PASEMAR-863967 format. One record per residue: residue number from 1; residue in one letter; chain; z negated, x, y of N, C-alpha, C in turn. Coordinates in steps of 0.2 Angstrom, whole numbers. Layout:
{NUM, 'A', 'A', {Z, X, Y}, {Z, X, Y}, {Z, X, Y}};
...
//
This chain:
{1, 'X', 'A', {74, -581, 78}, {77, -585, 80}, {74, -595, 80}};
{2, 'X', 'A', {69, -593, 77}, {62, -600, 81}, {64, -600, 86}};
{3, 'X', 'A', {61, -595, 90}, {59, -596, 97}, {64, -599, 102}};
{4, 'X', 'A', {69, -598, 100}, {73, -602, 105}, {75, -607, 103}};
{5, 'X', 'A', {74, -609, 96}, {74, -620, 94}, {72, -620, 96}};
{6, 'X', 'A', {68, -621, 99}, {63, -627, 101}, {66, -629, 110}};
{7, 'X', 'A', {71, -626, 112}, {72, -628, 117}, {80, -633, 117}};
{8, 'X', 'A', {82, -631, 111}, {88, -632, 107}, {86, -641, 105}};
{9, 'X', 'A', {80, -641, 102}, {77, -645, 99}, {79, -653, 101}};
{10, 'X', 'A', {78, -653, 108}, {78, -661, 110}, {85, -663, 110}};
{11, 'X', 'A', {90, -659, 111}, {96, -662, 109}, {98, -663, 103}};
{12, 'X', 'A', {98, -658, 97}, {99, -658, 91}, {95, -664, 90}};
{13, 'X', 'A', {89, -664, 92}, {85, -674, 90}, {90, -679, 92}};
{14, 'X', 'A', {93, -679, 100}, {95, -684, 100}, {102, -686, 98}};
{15, 'X', 'A', {106, -680, 98}, {114, -682, 93}, {110, -684, 86}};
{16, 'X', 'A', {105, -683, 81}, {105, -684, 76}, {102, -691, 76}};
{17, 'X', 'A', {98, -693, 84}, {97, -701, 81}, {103, -705, 81}};
{18, 'X', 'A', {105, -702, 88}, {113, -706, 88}, {115, -712, 82}};
{19, 'X', 'A', {119, -704, 80}, {124, -702, 73}, {121, -708, 68}};
{20, 'X', 'A', {113, -705, 69}, {111, -710, 63}, {108, -719, 66}};
{21, 'X', 'A', {110, -721, 70}, {109, -728, 73}, {120, -729, 72}};
{22, 'X', 'A', {121, -725, 74}, {128, -729, 72}, {132, -728, 65}};
{23, 'X', 'A', {130, -724, 60}, {131, -722, 52}, {128, -729, 47}};
{24, 'X', 'A', {131, -730, 45}, {128, -736, 37}, {128, -727, 32}};
{25, 'X', 'A', {120, -729, 32}, {120, -723, 25}, {116, -726, 20}};
{26, 'X', 'A', {115, -724, 15}, {110, -726, 10}, {102, -726, 12}};
{27, 'X', 'A', {99, -730, 11}, {92, -729, 13}, {89, -722, 10}};
{28, 'X', 'A', {89, -720, 4}, {87, -714, 0}, {90, -708, 5}};
{29, 'X', 'A', {98, -707, 10}, {101, -705, 13}, {98, -704, 18}};
{30, 'X', 'A', {96, -710, 22}, {93, -713, 30}, {85, -707, 28}};
{31, 'X', 'A', {82, -710, 22}, {75, -706, 24}, {74, -700, 22}};
{32, 'X', 'A', {77, -696, 19}, {78, -690, 19}, {81, -688, 26}};
{33, 'X', 'A', {84, -690, 29}, {88, -689, 34}, {82, -689, 41}};
{34, 'X', 'A', {78, -694, 41}, {75, -692, 44}, {65, -689, 43}};
{35, 'X', 'A', {66, -687, 33}, {62, -682, 33}, {64, -677, 38}};
{36, 'X', 'A', {66, -674, 38}, {72, -666, 39}, {71, -668, 47}};
{37, 'X', 'A', {71, -673, 51}, {70, -673, 60}, {65, -674, 62}};
{38, 'X', 'A', {57, -671, 57}, {50, -672, 58}, {51, -664, 63}};
{39, 'X', 'A', {51, -659, 59}, {52, -652, 62}, {55, -652, 66}};
{40, 'X', 'A', {61, -656, 71}, {61, -658, 78}, {57, -658, 81}};
{41, 'X', 'A', {55, -662, 79}, {50, -668, 82}, {42, -663, 85}};
{42, 'X', 'A', {43, -659, 82}, {36, -653, 80}, {36, -650, 86}};
{43, 'X', 'A', {44, -646, 88}, {44, -644, 92}, {46, -646, 99}};
{44, 'X', 'A', {49, -653, 101}, {46, -656, 109}, {41, -656, 111}};
{45, 'X', 'A', {42, -653, 117}, {36, -655, 121}, {35, -664, 122}};
{46, 'X', 'A', {31, -662, 128}, {29, -671, 129}, {35, -673, 136}};
{47, 'X', 'A', {37, -667, 139}, {42, -667, 142}, {48, -668, 138}};
{48, 'X', 'A', {50, -666, 134}, {56, -666, 131}, {55, -673, 128}};
{49, 'X', 'A', {49, -677, 125}, {49, -683, 121}, {52, -687, 127}};
{50, 'X', 'A', {50, -686, 132}, {51, -695, 137}, {58, -691, 139}};
{51, 'X', 'A', {61, -685, 141}, {68, -685, 140}, {76, -691, 137}};
{52, 'X', 'A', {70, -686, 129}, {78, -690, 123}, {77, -697, 126}};
{53, 'X', 'A', {71, -701, 127}, {68, -710, 125}, {74, -711, 131}};
{54, 'X', 'A', {71, -707, 137}, {75, -710, 143}, {85, -708, 139}};
{55, 'X', 'A', {85, -705, 140}, {93, -702, 136}, {96, -705, 132}};
{56, 'X', 'A', {91, -708, 128}, {95, -711, 123}, {98, -718, 124}};
{57, 'X', 'A', {102, -721, 120}, {104, -729, 122}, {102, -734, 117}};
{58, 'X', 'A', {104, -739, 122}, {95, -743, 119}, {96, -744, 111}};
{59, 'X', 'A', {101, -745, 108}, {100, -746, 99}, {97, -740, 95}};
{60, 'X', 'A', {98, -734, 99}, {92, -727, 96}, {87, -730, 99}};
{61, 'X', 'A', {86, -732, 104}, {76, -730, 107}, {73, -733, 101}};
{62, 'X', 'A', {72, -738, 98}, {67, -741, 92}, {68, -737, 86}};
{63, 'X', 'A', {74, -733, 87}, {73, -726, 78}, {69, -722, 80}};
{64, 'X', 'A', {69, -720, 88}, {66, -714, 90}, {55, -715, 90}};
{65, 'X', 'A', {57, -721, 94}, {48, -725, 94}, {47, -725, 85}};
{66, 'X', 'A', {51, -726, 83}, {48, -729, 75}, {47, -721, 70}};
{67, 'X', 'A', {49, -715, 74}, {51, -708, 70}, {47, -705, 74}};
{68, 'X', 'A', {46, -708, 78}, {40, -703, 84}, {34, -705, 81}};
{69, 'X', 'A', {31, -712, 80}, {26, -716, 74}, {23, -712, 69}};
{70, 'X', 'A', {29, -714, 65}, {29, -710, 59}, {28, -705, 58}};
{71, 'X', 'A', {31, -699, 65}, {25, -691, 63}, {21, -690, 65}};
{72, 'X', 'A', {17, -693, 71}, {10, -695, 71}, {6, -698, 68}};
{73, 'X', 'A', {9, -702, 63}, {2, -705, 57}, {4, -700, 49}};
{74, 'X', 'A', {11, -698, 48}, {10, -694, 43}, {11, -685, 43}};
{75, 'X', 'A', {14, -684, 49}, {16, -674, 49}, {13, -673, 53}};
{76, 'X', 'A', {12, -674, 57}, {8, -671, 64}, {-1, -667, 62}};
{77, 'X', 'A', {-2, -663, 60}, {-6, -660, 58}, {-13, -661, 66}};
{78, 'X', 'A', {-18, -662, 62}, {-22, -662, 67}, {-30, -660, 67}};
{79, 'X', 'A', {-30, -655, 62}, {-34, -650, 61}, {-40, -653, 56}};
{80, 'X', 'A', {-38, -658, 53}, {-42, -660, 49}, {-40, -660, 43}};
{81, 'X', 'A', {-43, -656, 38}, {-43, -653, 29}, {-44, -657, 26}};
//
């Protein structure tokens, strides 16, 4: 099942980002929602990330940039223990 999830991850991620940029959520719910998107970012390739960035509306792009920067800083495995 997870084998096919990577194919749909960019579309799910872009839908979540557009929804998150338009909905007014409490900060605790928003942070939990963003934390739950890190596995979707991990499934995306470089091409997928470029596709998401190009397809997102202008108001959701800063949210995607911040999500990806936080993913690289806190969630991405770098091989160091």
